[in-house]
C-alpha positions as CSV (number, residue, x, y, z in Angstrom):
1,M,-86.0,42.6,24.1
2,T,-85.8,46.2,23.1
3,L,-84.4,47.2,19.7
4,A,-81.3,48.6,21.3
5,A,-80.6,45.4,23.2
6,R,-81.3,43.3,20.2
7,S,-78.8,45.4,18.2
8,R,-76.2,45.0,20.9
9,F,-76.7,41.2,20.9
10,I,-76.3,40.9,17.2
11,G,-73.2,43.1,17.2
12,S,-71.6,41.0,19.9
13,T,-72.4,37.8,18.2
14,A,-70.9,39.1,14.9
15,F,-67.8,40.2,16.6
16,A,-67.3,36.9,18.3
17,A,-67.8,35.1,15.0
18,L,-65.2,37.3,13.5
19,I,-62.7,36.6,16.2
20,V,-63.3,32.8,16.0
21,G,-62.9,32.9,12.2
22,A,-59.6,34.8,12.4
23,A,-58.3,32.3,14.9
24,I,-59.2,29.4,12.6
25,A,-57.8,31.2,9.5
26,A,-54.5,32.2,11.1
27,P,-53.0,28.6,11.5
28,S,-54.1,27.8,8.0
29,A,-52.3,30.8,6.6
30,A,-49.2,29.9,8.6
31,L,-49.3,26.3,7.4
32,A,-49.7,27.4,3.9
33,T,-46.3,29.2,3.9
34,K,-44.5,25.9,4.8
35,P,-43.9,23.3,2.2
36,A,-45.5,19.9,2.8
37,P,-43.0,16.9,3.2
38,E,-43.8,15.8,-0.4
39,H,-42.6,19.2,-1.5
40,K,-39.0,18.2,-0.8
41,V,-36.4,16.2,-2.7
42,T,-33.1,14.7,-1.6
43,I,-30.1,15.3,-3.8
44,C,-26.4,14.9,-3.8
45,H,-25.1,18.5,-3.5
46,R,-21.7,19.3,-4.9
47,T,-18.9,20.6,-2.8
48,N,-15.5,21.9,-3.7
49,S,-13.5,19.0,-2.3
50,D,-11.9,16.2,-4.3
51,T,-11.9,14.0,-1.1
52,N,-15.6,14.5,-0.5
53,P,-17.2,15.9,-3.7
54,Y,-20.9,15.4,-2.6
55,V,-23.1,15.7,0.4
56,A,-26.7,14.5,0.8
57,I,-29.2,17.3,1.5
58,T,-33.0,17.7,1.2
59,V,-34.2,20.8,-0.7
60,D,-37.6,22.5,-0.8
61,I,-39.4,22.7,-4.1
62,A,-40.5,26.2,-5.1
63,S,-44.0,27.0,-6.3
64,T,-42.6,27.0,-9.9
65,G,-41.6,23.4,-9.5
66,H,-37.9,24.1,-9.6
67,M,-35.7,23.7,-6.5
68,K,-35.0,26.6,-4.2
69,H,-31.5,28.0,-4.2
70,G,-31.0,27.0,-7.9
71,H,-29.8,23.5,-7.5
72,D,-31.4,22.4,-10.7
73,T,-30.8,25.6,-12.7
74,E,-27.4,26.8,-11.4
75,H,-25.5,23.8,-10.0
76,E,-25.1,22.3,-13.4
77,G,-22.0,20.4,-14.6
78,P,-20.8,16.8,-15.1
79,I,-20.4,14.1,-12.5
80,W,-17.3,14.6,-10.4
81,D,-14.1,12.9,-11.5
82,P,-10.5,13.6,-10.1
83,T,-9.5,15.6,-13.2
84,L,-12.1,18.3,-13.1
85,K,-10.8,20.5,-10.3
86,S,-7.3,20.8,-11.9
87,Q,-9.1,22.0,-15.1
88,H,-11.1,24.5,-13.1
89,I,-14.4,22.8,-14.1
90,E,-17.2,22.8,-11.5
91,W,-19.1,19.5,-11.3
92,G,-22.9,19.5,-10.9
93,D,-25.4,18.2,-8.4
94,I,-26.9,14.8,-8.8
95,I,-30.7,15.2,-8.7
96,P,-33.2,12.4,-9.2
97,P,-36.3,12.9,-11.4
98,Y,-39.4,14.2,-9.5
99,Q,-42.9,15.4,-10.2
100,Y,-44.5,18.5,-8.5
101,L,-48.1,19.2,-9.5
102,D,-47.9,19.8,-13.3
103,F,-44.2,20.2,-13.2
104,S,-42.0,17.3,-14.2
105,Y,-38.2,17.4,-13.7
106,P,-36.2,14.8,-15.6
107,G,-33.2,14.7,-13.2
108,Q,-29.6,15.8,-13.5
109,N,-26.6,13.5,-13.8
110,W,-29.0,10.6,-13.3
111,S,-26.9,8.1,-15.2
112,A,-25.9,4.7,-13.9
113,E,-22.8,6.3,-12.3
114,G,-24.9,9.1,-10.8
115,Q,-27.5,6.7,-9.4
116,A,-24.7,4.5,-7.9
117,I,-23.4,7.6,-6.1
118,F,-26.9,8.6,-4.9
119,D,-27.7,5.1,-3.7
120,G,-24.4,5.1,-1.8
121,G,-25.4,8.1,0.3
122,C,-23.6,10.5,-2.1
123,A,-20.2,9.0,-1.1
124,I,-17.6,8.3,-3.7
125,A,-16.4,4.7,-3.5
126,D,-12.7,4.2,-3.1
127,P,-11.1,3.0,-6.3
128,E,-10.1,-0.6,-6.3
129,P,-6.4,-1.0,-5.6
130,T,-4.2,-1.8,-8.5
131,P,-3.1,-5.5,-8.3
132,A,0.5,-5.8,-7.6
133,G,2.6,-7.7,-10.2
134,D,4.8,-10.6,-9.4
135,P,7.5,-9.5,-6.9
136,E,10.9,-9.3,-8.4
137,P,13.3,-12.0,-7.2
138,T,15.7,-11.0,-4.6
139,P,19.2,-11.1,-6.1
140,E,21.5,-13.5,-4.3
141,P,24.5,-11.8,-2.7
142,E,27.7,-12.1,-4.6
143,V,30.4,-14.2,-2.7
144,T,33.8,-12.7,-3.1
145,P,36.5,-15.3,-2.8
146,T,39.1,-14.7,-0.1
147,P,42.5,-14.0,-1.8
148,A,45.4,-16.3,-0.8
149,P,48.0,-14.7,1.4
150,T,50.8,-13.2,-0.6
151,G,53.2,-12.3,2.2
152,S,55.8,-14.7,3.7
153,V,55.3,-16.9,6.7
154,E,57.8,-14.8,8.5
155,A,55.8,-11.6,7.7
156,E,52.5,-13.2,8.9
157,T,53.7,-15.1,12.0
158,G,57.0,-13.5,12.9
159,R,58.8,-16.9,12.4
160,P,61.0,-17.7,9.4
161,E,59.6,-20.2,7.0
162,I,61.3,-23.6,7.1
163,T,61.3,-25.5,3.9
164,P,61.9,-29.2,4.4
165,P,64.6,-30.7,2.1
166,S,63.4,-32.9,-0.7
167,T,63.4,-36.7,-0.3
168,D,66.0,-37.2,-3.0
169,T,68.5,-35.0,-1.2
170,I,67.9,-36.9,2.1
171,E,68.5,-40.3,0.5
172,A,71.6,-39.2,-1.2
173,Q,73.2,-37.6,1.8
174,G,74.6,-39.2,5.0
175,P,74.2,-38.1,8.5
176,S,76.7,-35.3,8.1
177,G,75.2,-34.1,4.9
178,T,77.9,-35.8,2.6
179,S,77.1,-38.4,-0.1
180,S,76.5,-41.9,1.3
181,T,77.6,-43.8,-1.9
182,P,81.3,-44.2,-1.0
183,I,80.4,-45.3,2.5
184,M,78.1,-48.0,1.2
185,L,80.8,-49.3,-1.2
186,F,83.4,-49.4,1.6
187,L,81.0,-51.3,3.9
188,G,80.3,-53.7,1.1
189,A,84.0,-54.4,0.6
190,L,84.5,-55.0,4.3
191,V,81.7,-57.6,4.2
192,A,83.2,-59.4,1.2
193,L,86.6,-59.4,2.8
194,A,85.3,-60.8,6.0
195,A,83.6,-63.5,4.1
196,L,86.9,-64.5,2.5
197,V,88.9,-64.3,5.8
198,T,86.5,-66.3,7.9
199,P,86.9,-69.7,6.2
200,S,90.7,-69.4,6.2
201,A,90.7,-68.7,9.9
202,R,88.5,-71.6,10.6
203,A,90.8,-73.9,8.6
204,K,93.9,-72.9,10.5
205,S,92.2,-73.4,13.8
206,R,91.3,-77.0,13.1
207,P,93.9,-79.6,14.4
208,S,95.9,-81.4,11.8
C-alpha cells in the first residue's frame, strides 16, 4: 500500500470513528437534559378555590435541589382553612420531605393535618355534619269551643218558639184554662148528696 493510500485509509477510519462517537454521545446528551424519575416529587399544590384548595401534581427537582417553579420557596403559607381567603391570606403547598443528592428538604406543612390531606389525594374531607338536637315537640292545635247560639229560634228556623206551660199551671187549670178547684168541690158535693139520697129512695121503694 502506498503512502498516499495508507493516509487515505487512516483518514477515513478516523472520520468514521468520529461519526460513530458523535452518534453515541448525542443520545447521552439528550438524556442528560431530562430529569430521571427519582428527580420528581409529588405535592399538594395550592389553588385559589375554597371548594378545592389543593390539587396533586408531580414537580421536577432542579439541580440545586429545590423544586422548579418555586413551589418550595414561593408557595409558602399555612395549611388551608375556610377563613384564610376572606382575610386575603394565601395558603401554601403541602410538600413531603425529600432527599436529592446532598440536598435535604424537610417538607412544608407536613404536620398531621397536612399528611392527612396528602394521603387523601390532596382532597379536603367534608366536615362532619353537626348532630341535630332533639326535635321540638309539635304544639297541639288549640280547640276553640263553638259558642252557643244567641239568636231566637224564630230567627234561626223561621218558626216562632213555643214554650210549653209549666206543669203546675196545667194541674191548676181545667180544660178551658180556668181553675179546676171549684169544679172538684162541686163534684164532691154531688157524690155526697147522691150517697144520702140513694138509701132513702131504696127505703121508699120497699113494700110495707
